[in-house]
C-alpha positions as CSV (number, residue, x, y, z in Angstrom):
1,M,-9.9,22.6,-53.4
2,K,-11.6,23.2,-50.0
3,T,-14.8,21.7,-51.3
4,V,-13.1,18.4,-52.3
5,K,-11.1,18.2,-48.8
6,K,-14.4,18.7,-47.0
7,L,-16.0,16.0,-49.2
8,V,-13.1,13.5,-48.4
9,T,-13.3,14.3,-44.9
10,N,-17.0,13.7,-44.5
11,V,-16.7,10.4,-46.5
12,Y,-13.8,9.2,-44.1
13,F,-15.9,10.2,-41.1
14,W,-18.9,8.4,-42.3
15,L,-16.8,5.3,-43.2
16,T,-15.4,5.3,-39.8
17,M,-18.9,5.6,-38.2
18,L,-20.1,2.8,-40.4
19,F,-16.9,0.6,-39.7
20,F,-17.5,0.9,-35.6
21,Y,-21.3,0.9,-35.5
22,A,-22.4,-1.4,-38.3
23,P,-21.6,-4.6,-36.3
24,I,-23.4,-3.3,-33.5
25,I,-26.7,-2.3,-35.5
26,Y,-26.3,-5.8,-37.2
27,V,-26.3,-7.7,-33.8
28,V,-29.2,-5.7,-32.7
29,I,-31.3,-6.2,-35.8
30,F,-30.7,-10.2,-35.7
31,S,-31.4,-10.2,-32.0
32,F,-35.0,-9.9,-33.0
33,N,-34.7,-12.3,-35.9
34,E,-37.4,-15.4,-35.8
35,S,-34.9,-18.1,-37.0
36,K,-31.3,-18.8,-36.0
37,S,-29.9,-17.4,-39.3
38,L,-27.4,-14.6,-39.0
39,T,-27.6,-13.7,-42.6
40,R,-31.4,-13.6,-43.5
41,F,-34.0,-11.8,-41.3
42,T,-37.1,-14.0,-41.4
43,G,-39.4,-12.2,-39.1
44,F,-39.6,-10.5,-35.8
45,S,-39.7,-12.4,-32.6
46,L,-38.6,-12.2,-28.8
47,Q,-37.8,-15.8,-28.5
48,W,-33.9,-15.5,-28.0
49,Y,-34.7,-13.0,-25.3
50,K,-36.8,-15.3,-23.5
51,K,-34.3,-18.1,-24.1
52,M,-31.5,-16.1,-22.6
53,F,-33.5,-15.3,-19.3
54,E,-34.2,-18.9,-19.0
55,S,-30.6,-19.9,-19.6
56,R,-28.9,-20.7,-16.2
57,S,-25.4,-20.5,-17.5
58,I,-26.2,-16.9,-19.1
59,R,-27.6,-15.7,-15.7
60,E,-24.6,-16.9,-13.9
61,A,-22.2,-15.3,-16.3
62,I,-24.3,-12.0,-16.1
63,Y,-24.1,-12.2,-12.2
64,Y,-20.4,-13.1,-12.0
65,T,-19.7,-10.2,-14.4
66,L,-21.5,-7.6,-12.5
67,I,-20.4,-8.6,-8.9
68,I,-16.8,-8.6,-9.9
69,A,-17.1,-5.6,-11.8
70,I,-19.0,-3.6,-9.0
71,I,-16.5,-4.8,-6.4
72,A,-13.5,-4.4,-8.3
73,T,-14.8,-0.8,-9.2
74,V,-15.3,0.0,-5.4
75,I,-12.3,-1.2,-4.1
76,S,-9.8,0.1,-7.0
77,T,-11.5,3.6,-6.6
78,I,-10.8,3.9,-3.2
79,V,-7.4,2.5,-3.4
80,G,-6.5,4.4,-6.5
81,T,-7.8,7.6,-5.1
82,L,-6.1,7.4,-1.8
83,T,-2.8,6.4,-3.7
84,A,-3.2,9.5,-5.9
85,I,-3.7,11.8,-3.0
86,G,-0.7,10.2,-1.3
87,L,1.5,10.6,-4.2
88,S,0.6,14.1,-4.8
89,K,2.1,14.9,-1.4
90,S,5.2,12.9,-1.8
91,N,8.6,14.2,-3.3
92,K,9.1,14.3,-7.0
93,V,11.5,11.3,-7.3
94,L,9.1,8.9,-5.4
95,R,6.1,10.1,-7.3
96,A,7.8,9.8,-10.8
97,I,9.0,6.2,-9.9
98,V,5.4,5.0,-8.8
99,L,3.6,6.5,-11.7
100,Q,6.2,5.0,-14.1
101,I,5.5,1.6,-12.4
102,N,1.7,2.4,-12.5
103,D,1.8,2.8,-16.4
104,I,3.3,-0.6,-17.0
105,P,0.0,-2.7,-16.6
106,M,-1.7,-0.3,-18.9
107,M,1.3,-0.5,-21.6
108,N,1.7,-4.3,-21.3
109,P,-0.2,-6.3,-23.7
110,D,-3.2,-7.9,-22.0
111,I,-1.7,-11.5,-22.5
112,V,1.5,-10.7,-21.0
113,T,-0.5,-9.5,-17.7
114,A,-3.0,-12.4,-18.0
115,I,-0.1,-15.1,-18.0
116,G,1.8,-13.1,-15.3
117,F,-1.3,-13.4,-13.0
118,M,-1.7,-17.1,-13.9
119,L,1.8,-18.0,-13.0
120,L,1.7,-16.0,-9.9
121,F,-1.5,-17.9,-8.5
122,T,-0.1,-21.2,-9.7
123,S,3.3,-20.7,-8.1
124,L,1.4,-19.6,-4.8
125,G,-0.7,-22.7,-5.1
126,I,-3.9,-20.7,-5.2
127,T,-6.9,-22.3,-6.6
128,K,-8.2,-20.2,-9.6
129,G,-11.9,-19.1,-9.2
130,F,-13.7,-16.1,-8.0
131,G,-11.0,-14.8,-5.9
132,T,-8.2,-14.8,-8.3
133,I,-10.3,-13.3,-11.1
134,L,-11.5,-10.6,-8.6
135,L,-7.7,-10.0,-7.4
136,A,-6.6,-9.5,-11.1
137,H,-9.6,-7.3,-12.0
138,I,-8.7,-5.0,-9.0
139,S,-5.0,-4.9,-9.7
140,F,-5.4,-3.6,-13.4
141,C,-8.1,-1.2,-12.5
142,I,-6.3,0.8,-10.0
143,P,-3.8,2.1,-12.4
144,Y,-6.7,3.6,-14.4
145,V,-8.1,5.2,-11.5
146,I,-4.6,6.6,-10.4
147,L,-4.2,8.0,-14.0
148,T,-7.8,9.8,-13.9
149,V,-7.5,11.2,-10.5
150,M,-3.9,12.6,-10.7
151,P,-4.5,15.5,-13.4
152,R,-7.4,16.8,-11.1
153,L,-5.0,16.9,-8.2
154,R,-2.3,18.8,-10.0
155,Q,-5.1,21.7,-10.4
156,L,-5.9,21.8,-6.9
157,D,-4.1,24.4,-4.5
158,D,-1.2,22.8,-2.7
159,N,-2.3,24.6,0.5
160,L,-5.8,23.6,0.5
161,A,-5.4,20.7,3.0
162,E,-3.2,22.8,5.2
163,A,-5.9,25.5,5.3
164,A,-8.5,23.1,6.4
165,L,-6.1,21.9,9.1
166,D,-5.3,25.5,10.4
167,L,-9.2,26.0,10.5
168,G,-9.7,23.1,13.0
169,A,-10.2,20.1,10.8
170,T,-9.0,16.8,11.5
171,P,-6.9,15.1,8.8
172,V,-9.9,12.6,8.1
173,Q,-12.1,15.8,7.9
174,A,-9.9,17.6,5.6
175,L,-9.5,14.4,3.2
176,T,-13.4,13.8,3.2
177,K,-15.0,17.1,3.3
178,V,-12.2,19.1,1.5
179,I,-10.3,17.1,-0.8
180,I,-12.6,14.3,-2.0
181,P,-15.4,16.7,-3.0
182,Q,-12.9,18.6,-5.2
183,L,-12.0,15.4,-6.8
184,K,-15.6,14.2,-7.2
185,G,-15.6,14.5,-11.1
186,A,-12.4,12.7,-11.5
187,I,-13.3,10.0,-9.0
188,I,-16.5,9.2,-11.0
189,S,-14.7,9.2,-14.2
190,G,-12.1,6.9,-12.8
191,A,-14.8,4.6,-11.3
192,L,-16.6,4.4,-14.6
193,I,-13.4,3.5,-16.5
194,A,-12.5,0.8,-14.1
195,F,-16.2,-0.7,-14.3
196,T,-16.0,-0.6,-17.9
197,M,-12.5,-2.3,-18.1
198,S,-13.7,-5.1,-15.6
199,F,-16.8,-5.5,-17.4
200,D,-15.4,-5.7,-20.7
201,D,-12.2,-7.9,-19.9
202,F,-11.7,-11.2,-21.5
203,V,-8.2,-12.3,-21.7
204,I,-7.2,-11.6,-18.1
205,S,-10.3,-13.1,-16.7
206,F,-9.8,-16.4,-19.4
207,F,-6.4,-16.9,-17.6
208,T,-7.4,-16.4,-14.1
209,S,-10.7,-17.8,-13.8
210,G,-11.7,-21.4,-12.7
211,P,-13.9,-24.2,-14.1
212,K,-17.0,-22.8,-12.2
213,V,-16.4,-19.1,-12.7
214,S,-17.5,-17.6,-16.1
215,N,-18.2,-14.1,-17.1
216,I,-20.2,-12.8,-20.1
217,A,-16.8,-12.4,-22.1
218,I,-15.7,-16.1,-21.4
219,Y,-19.3,-17.4,-22.0
220,V,-19.4,-15.6,-25.5
221,Y,-16.1,-17.0,-26.2
222,S,-17.3,-20.6,-25.6
223,S,-20.3,-20.2,-27.7
224,I,-18.3,-19.1,-30.7
225,K,-18.4,-22.4,-32.3
226,R,-21.9,-22.8,-32.7
227,I,-24.7,-20.7,-33.7
228,N,-26.4,-19.2,-30.7
229,P,-28.8,-16.3,-31.3
230,T,-29.0,-15.6,-27.3
231,I,-25.7,-13.9,-27.6
232,N,-27.1,-11.3,-30.0
233,A,-29.9,-10.6,-27.4
234,L,-27.5,-10.4,-24.5
235,S,-25.1,-8.3,-26.6
236,T,-28.2,-5.9,-27.5
237,I,-29.1,-5.6,-23.5
238,I,-25.4,-4.6,-22.9
239,V,-25.4,-2.1,-25.7
240,V,-28.8,-0.5,-24.4
241,I,-27.5,-0.3,-20.7
242,V,-24.1,1.1,-21.5
243,T,-25.6,3.6,-23.8
244,T,-28.3,4.6,-21.2
245,V,-25.7,5.0,-18.5
246,L,-23.4,7.1,-20.9
247,I,-26.4,9.5,-21.8
248,I,-27.2,9.8,-18.2
249,V,-23.6,10.4,-17.1
250,N,-23.2,13.0,-20.0
251,V,-26.8,14.7,-20.2
252,V,-27.3,15.1,-16.4
253,P,-24.3,17.3,-15.9
254,M,-25.3,19.5,-19.0
255,I,-29.0,19.9,-17.6
256,K,-27.6,20.8,-14.3
257,D,-25.2,23.2,-15.8
258,R,-28.0,25.1,-17.8
259,K,-30.3,25.3,-14.9
260,L,-27.4,26.8,-12.7
261,R,-26.6,29.3,-15.5
262,G,-30.4,30.0,-15.7
263,V,-30.4,30.6,-12.0
264,Q,-27.4,32.9,-12.0
265,K,-28.7,35.0,-15.0
């Protein structure tokens, strides 16, 4: 009975892995295809990568995607971290109300949030473009940072800041030299989530961007009606970059921990 249960579990696991990763592997393989065919591999070629870097529209999409994601990550991480610290020092009723409001953007379907932003900018007479899409990304990234930093704040000693002040530190020094270092891991995690959410977003970007601003998600959507193998090349590069970042983020701390344990022994 246990053997059958283990077999079923293993089969379910590998089917799940196949469901998630087979499309990615398929895209990577056909990004090197010599022809435009998406069903038959005719030979190895790097021509689609060359055409991708030669395409002005793709370069612009990559530029806008990265610059919006970086700015939105920096601002949302700073605002979200400071908000979380402020909430940790506020009374329980106010903290509960703000956290409930903070959960709304994450619980709402993207289409609802996107239409809300679009109506807001339209009613205010703001021309949609780089500024509107950046504001929208900052707005929906902040709740993720707050949600990531708050659990770590709950683990800190409530008297930590007061102790720093008693020892002669200014409020700014207590924040930057005592509180922030304790939150380093949570802040980095929040920043990575914010960057991923901004980089990957399509629906909100589509409703808040103007005709002259297009990120990678919008560009891919606009190219979906025609066969464009350069999309495979672009997707492959994104997969490689994201995988590399994840490996660095997860492996480097492990190596540091092992070295620290080795020194302690």
